[in-house]
C-alpha angles and dihedrals in degrees: 000000000000114000128211125207113242125196112236139171131075113359092238102037102131098189092101092054095051103038104024089236123115142155113260143195130186133268122185130228094261092054090046090052090051090052091051092050092052093045094047091080089064103025109043095188095045092128089065092058123094119259090247092056092046095054090044092054093044091053100043108017111034096080090044090052091052091051091051089050090055088055092050094249119140119220109253133214133177126040117010115245123234089252092053092048090051092049092050091050090050092048090051093047090050091050092049090053092047096047097037094237115148104215139024093232089071089059098049100029103033093154090067089069103056095170092056102036096107095048095044093049091049091052092047091054094042094053096035097245101191094043092052099046090052096054113128095003113112097213139099112284093235091055092050092050091049091049089052091052090054096044096048100041107109088193094058102085109038101131127230121000117252120229088253091054092049091050091048092049092053092047095048092046088055090051100040105022114214096341090132094172091061093040092049091056092049096046095040096237135109120275093246092048096054093043094052094041092054090056090059093060091078091072096158103175120024134190126026118012114242123234089250093051092052090050091052092048092051091050093048092049092048091053092046095048093048087061090060095057119111119230088252090061090055097054094095094059118111116220094215096040125108119256088250093056093046089051087059091049097044118088132190132198109252095236091059089063092070112008129089095004116158097229095180089060091046091052091050090057095043087050098187099068138047124242096264092053091047092051094048094047093047092050090052093049091044093052091054094047099041090052092040089238093306101108108143118268127172101325125117086261089064092046091050090047089055089052090049091049093052092046092050093048090048093051091051091065092209119164098193124055090211091065092064119102100213089191088072090058100051092092088072089071102024126231101011133119119254088254089070092055092048091050091050090052091049091053090050096053094042093047100040111024117078114223090358092166091068095048129087119243091253092052091050092053091047091052093048091048096047099038113015099044094057090047092050091048090052089050090056093047091052095045112121092205091059090193093167092135110109095017109139140176091235142001132220110253126209114247093203137025133203114245087234089062091059106027111046132131116241124142090198093055093049089052090048091049090051090050091049091050092053089049 
């Protein structure tokens, strides 16, 4: 019988979360199947999770999920809402007050405070740290903890790496291998940041993508995205049909075209580019193909869309860019991925906001709203073309796409997409 490791010990012992090490016992296949069956009510894709995650959720989350169900609250996954972020901040503040700890970093990055490790761990166990920070948030405990680590890491948003930081990162990786926790402390960046940054050093090719490279990327992405399709999405396929006909029959949910893609694996298959380059190139190709080559350029429609974007961001009253769900803003431009909207916002702040690097996100939005919007409106009013017809506040976006809309072979289109990218 196959055995699965199960985390044990005190319910709020956080050592396993921070070091990856934990005491374990054994659970058999039958017990694992029972856990999956009970969790399936709350986690529809539970069979796709690893055994370790399943036993973790069964031990710590199942009873929580049942309590939320009694209150009529559905278990959530994906991006945290503003309300959830606020509740997590409040839970952490309450725990800090209860335990007498002076900053949240000591809770989520205890190893950074070697002289206080023993005391902090004792307080976290005594006051049931993980249980308290999860109160009122209908999500898996592990996801809440990870969100907290991201929110309360002062090293997480420090901008571009300097040449000195890049040199240090390369040197420490040579000395310590992929021990990103140790390297992060030495470089002064978050663990995720140093790990992902190191992967960009193997740049291989630089500059313009060749025709052959784009072809390879499209093929790799098609193969990767086919793996994400559910059996229900494959029912329209005809066994005897040609690949071209099946591509016209096969559909894919729009979010799967750009979410949860393992870019490191994609880069390994493309071979000539790193994961950042592959992601950027795919988002450019995807924008062109989702919009059928009609993504807005310099027309009055584009200017009005910029105005609409600034107005929507202003009305959201968000103080942190990382709390924005860019997916919710794609309807301003039509059938484009969230990446396109983010890029448009970046262009706006870089082009219109003086000294934007020294301003908070809220100050940037205020400046765009108070200064840039009036200027853009004046630009439209003075436009000789006066192509106001068809300008809207939002556009209806397709929820699904045919594979043939995204993956088709056309030398002309690849050349057009390259020309658009240069523009």
